[in-house]
C-alpha positions in Angstrom: 2.5 15.5 -28.8 3.1 15.9 -24.6 2.9 19.6 -23.7 6.7 20.5 -21.8 4.4 22.9 -20.1 2.7 20.8 -17.9 6.0 19.1 -17.1 6.8 20.9 -13.9 10.2 20.1 -13.0 11.1 21.9 -16.7 11.5 25.5 -17.3 10.0 27.8 -19.7 13.4 26.7 -21.8 12.5 23.0 -21.2 15.7 22.5 -18.7 15.4 20.9 -15.9 14.7 23.1 -12.9 13.4 22.9 -8.9 10.0 24.1 -8.6 9.0 27.2 -6.2 6.7 26.4 -3.8 6.8 29.1 -1.8 3.7 30.7 -2.3 1.7 27.4 -1.9 -0.7 26.8 0.9 0.5 25.1 4.0 -1.7 21.9 4.1 -2.0 18.1 5.5 -0.6 16.2 3.3 -0.8 12.4 2.8 0.4 9.6 0.9 0.9 6.0 -0.1 2.5 4.1 -2.2 2.4 -0.1 -2.7 5.0 -3.0 -4.6 5.6 -6.5 -4.5 8.9 -9.0 -4.5 8.5 -12.1 -6.1 10.7 -14.5 -5.0 10.7 -18.7 -4.9 8.5 -19.7 -1.8 11.9 -21.7 -0.3 13.2 -17.9 0.1 10.2 -16.5 1.9 9.8 -19.5 4.1 13.5 -18.7 5.2 12.6 -14.9 5.6 9.5 -16.0 7.5 11.9 -18.4 9.5 14.6 -15.7 10.3 16.9 -18.2 8.8 19.5 -15.9 7.6 22.7 -14.9 8.4 22.5 -11.6 8.1 19.2 -10.9 10.8 15.7 -9.9 10.6 15.1 -9.5 6.6 11.6 -7.6 7.5 13.1 -5.5 10.3 16.2 -4.0 8.5 13.9 -3.5 5.2 10.9 -1.3 7.1 13.6 0.5 8.8 15.6 1.1 5.0 12.2 2.6 3.5 11.7 4.8 6.5 15.1 6.3 6.7 14.9 6.5 2.9 11.4 9.1 2.7 13.5 10.9 5.6 16.2 11.5 2.8 14.2 11.5 -0.4 15.4 15.3 -1.3 19.4 13.7 -1.0 18.0 11.1 -3.5 16.0 12.2 -6.6 17.3 15.4 -7.5 14.6 17.8 -7.7 12.3 17.1 -4.7 12.5 19.4 -2.0 14.1 18.6 1.8 10.8 17.9 3.9 10.1 17.6 7.3 8.0 14.2 7.1 5.6 14.1 10.8 5.6 10.3 10.3 6.7 7.6 7.8 6.2 3.6 7.6 6.5 0.3 5.9 4.8 -2.6 6.0 5.9 -5.6 3.9 3.6 -8.9 4.2 4.2 -12.4 3.2 1.5 -14.0 0.7 2.8 -17.5 0.6 1.6 -19.7 -3.1 -0.8 -22.5 -2.9 1.9 -24.7 -4.2 5.3 -24.3 -3.7 5.8 -24.5 -7.9 4.2 -20.6 -7.8 6.5 -17.8 -7.1 5.7 -16.3 -3.1 5.5 -12.7 -2.8 6.2 -10.2 -0.7 3.9 -7.2 -0.7 5.2 -3.9 0.3 3.1 -0.7 1.4 4.9 2.6 2.3 3.4 5.5 4.1 4.3 9.5 4.7 2.9 12.2 6.2 3.3 16.0 7.1 2.2 19.4 7.3 3.5 21.4 4.2 3.6 23.3 0.9 4.4 20.3 -1.2 4.7 16.4 -1.3 4.5 13.6 -0.6 4.2 11.2 -2.8 8.4 10.9 -3.9 8.7 9.5 -0.1 6.4 6.9 0.0 7.3 6.0 -3.2 10.9 5.7 -2.2 10.0 4.1 1.2 8.7 1.2 -1.2 11.5 0.6 -3.5 14.3 0.6 -0.9 12.4 -1.4 1.3 12.1 -3.7 -1.5 16.1 -3.2 -2.7 16.7 -3.9 1.0 15.1 -7.2 1.1 17.1 -8.2 -2.1 20.3 -7.5 -0.9 20.2 -9.4 2.2 18.3 -12.6 0.2 20.3 -12.3 -3.2 22.7 -15.1 -1.7 20.0 -17.8 -2.2 17.8 -16.2 -4.7 19.2 -14.2 -7.8 15.7 -13.8 -9.6 13.8 -12.2 -7.1 11.8 -9.4 -8.9 10.6 -5.8 -7.7 8.0 -4.9 -9.4 4.8 -2.7 -9.7 5.9 0.1 -7.4 2.9 2.6 -7.9 1.1 5.4 -5.7 -2.1 4.1 -4.2 -3.3 7.1 -2.7 -2.6 10.6 -2.3 -4.5 13.4 0.1 -3.7 17.1 0.4 -2.8 20.0 -1.5 -4.3 21.3 -4.8 -4.2 18.4 -6.2 -7.3 16.9 -3.9 -7.6 13.2 -3.2 -6.0 10.8 -5.7 -6.1 6.9 -5.7 -5.1 4.6 -8.5 -8.8 4.0 -10.1 -7.6 1.0 -11.6 -6.9 -1.1 -8.5 -9.0 0.9 -5.4 -11.9 2.3 -5.1 -13.8 4.5 -2.5 -16.1 2.9 0.4 -19.2 4.3 0.7 -21.5 5.0 3.6 -18.7 5.1 5.5 -19.3 4.5 9.5 -16.3 5.9 11.7 -14.7 2.9 13.0 -11.3 1.8 14.8 -10.3 -1.7 13.0 -8.2 -3.6 16.0 -6.2 -6.8 15.5 -8.5 -8.6 17.9 -11.8 -7.8 16.1 -12.1 -9.6 12.2 -13.7 -7.5 9.6 -16.5 -9.6 7.6 -17.4 -9.4 3.9 -20.1 -10.4 1.6 -20.6 -10.0 -1.9 -24.2 -9.4 -2.4 -26.1 -10.7 -5.9 -26.0 -6.7 -6.8 -22.4 -6.9 -7.0 -22.0 -4.7 -4.0 -19.4 -5.7 -1.5 -20.0 -4.8 2.0 -17.5 -5.0 5.3 -18.8 -5.4 8.8 -17.5 -5.6 11.8 -16.8 -6.9 14.3 -18.6 -10.1 13.1 -21.1 -11.2 10.0 -24.0 -9.3 11.6 -22.4 -6.7 12.7 -22.4 -2.8 12.2 -22.0 -2.1 8.4 -18.5 -0.6 8.0 -19.0 0.7 4.2 -19.2 -1.0 1.2 -18.2 -0.8 -2.5 -20.2 -0.9 -5.4 -18.4 -3.3 -8.1 -18.8 -3.3 -11.7 -18.7 -6.8 -13.4 -15.3 -6.9 -14.5 -13.9 -5.7 -10.9 -16.3 -8.0 -9.6 -14.2 -11.2 -11.2 -11.0 -10.1 -10.0 -12.0 -9.2 -7.0 -10.7 -12.1 -4.9 -10.2 -11.3 -1.1 -9.0 -15.0 -0.8 -6.1 -15.0 -2.8 -5.8 -11.7 -3.4 -2.6 -11.3 -0.5 -3.1 -7.8 1.5 -6.8 -5.6 1.3 -6.6 -2.2 2.5 -9.3 -0.7 4.5 -9.5 2.8 5.2 -6.0 3.1 6.9 -5.8 -0.5 7.7 -4.1 -3.3 6.2 -6.1 -6.8 6.3 -5.5 -10.3 5.0 -7.5 -13.1 3.9 -8.4 -15.5 7.6 -7.5 -18.5 6.2 -8.8 -20.6 9.3 -12.2 -20.1 8.1 -14.2 -22.2 6.1 -16.9 -20.1 4.1 -18.3 -20.1 0.8 -17.4 -18.0 -1.9 -19.3 -15.0 -1.7 -18.0 -14.6 1.8 -15.2 -14.4 4.4 -13.4 -12.9 6.7 -10.6 -10.3 7.3 -8.1 -10.4 9.7 -6.2 -6.8 11.3 -2.5 -7.1 10.2 -1.6 -3.8 11.0 -4.7 -1.6 12.5 -6.0 2.1 11.7 -9.4 3.5 10.7 -12.3 3.9 8.9 -13.9 7.9 8.1 -14.4 9.9 5.6 -13.4 8.9 2.2 -11.8 5.5 3.6 -10.0 3.6 0.3 -10.6 0.2 -0.5 -7.7 -2.0 -2.5 -6.5 -5.3 -3.0 -2.6 -5.9 -3.1 -1.7 -9.1 -5.3 
């Protein structure tokens, strides 16, 4: 049985109610969510070639996601209207190895503020609305598109502390404070003891951090075909032009960011 008392948006009589956050402390809060759209490879090729009469699909989706994050309190009945300090959306195309497989668009939404509550709903809403915008702009040629896996990847701040999706993500160990830039690739190597190392700016460079992988995680951790890699606050993708063995490779930075503290590592595919 579910303990109704644990559902914060129900009052003592089980009725839907807004939570009073007036006595909660003001803290810095951050949330990151993700989702993906599965679509035909031909549709994704049209999007990336800007072959749609409605214009730049990704630009429209990014703006829609940011606007939705700012208006989350108007869209979801019991959400508080929040004054965000920042919100951002990234859409990354991932083409299949062959045209018989579906293509993917990875969507990552982020939001931040200094306040008394939030802000995972804003990040989730940004991802959802960005995905719906892609569908709306492309439905004329691909009605079979699917928006899936929208979920919270990470949340910081507030009484709950640091939350992250432990099935999809883990925290880097021995993290060096480092700024990832688009012109400085990150090199990775999977050692025999199941330790995944990241180095920059070359394969013998500074150790940026490492992850201890369980056996099952090692089998599922395919950085070459996983789509998008989250490393700290940056987004990266496999350098397909580089030839390397199965235990090492190179990642290009799609969205610059930093690695510091309890930095997240996740493969979104």
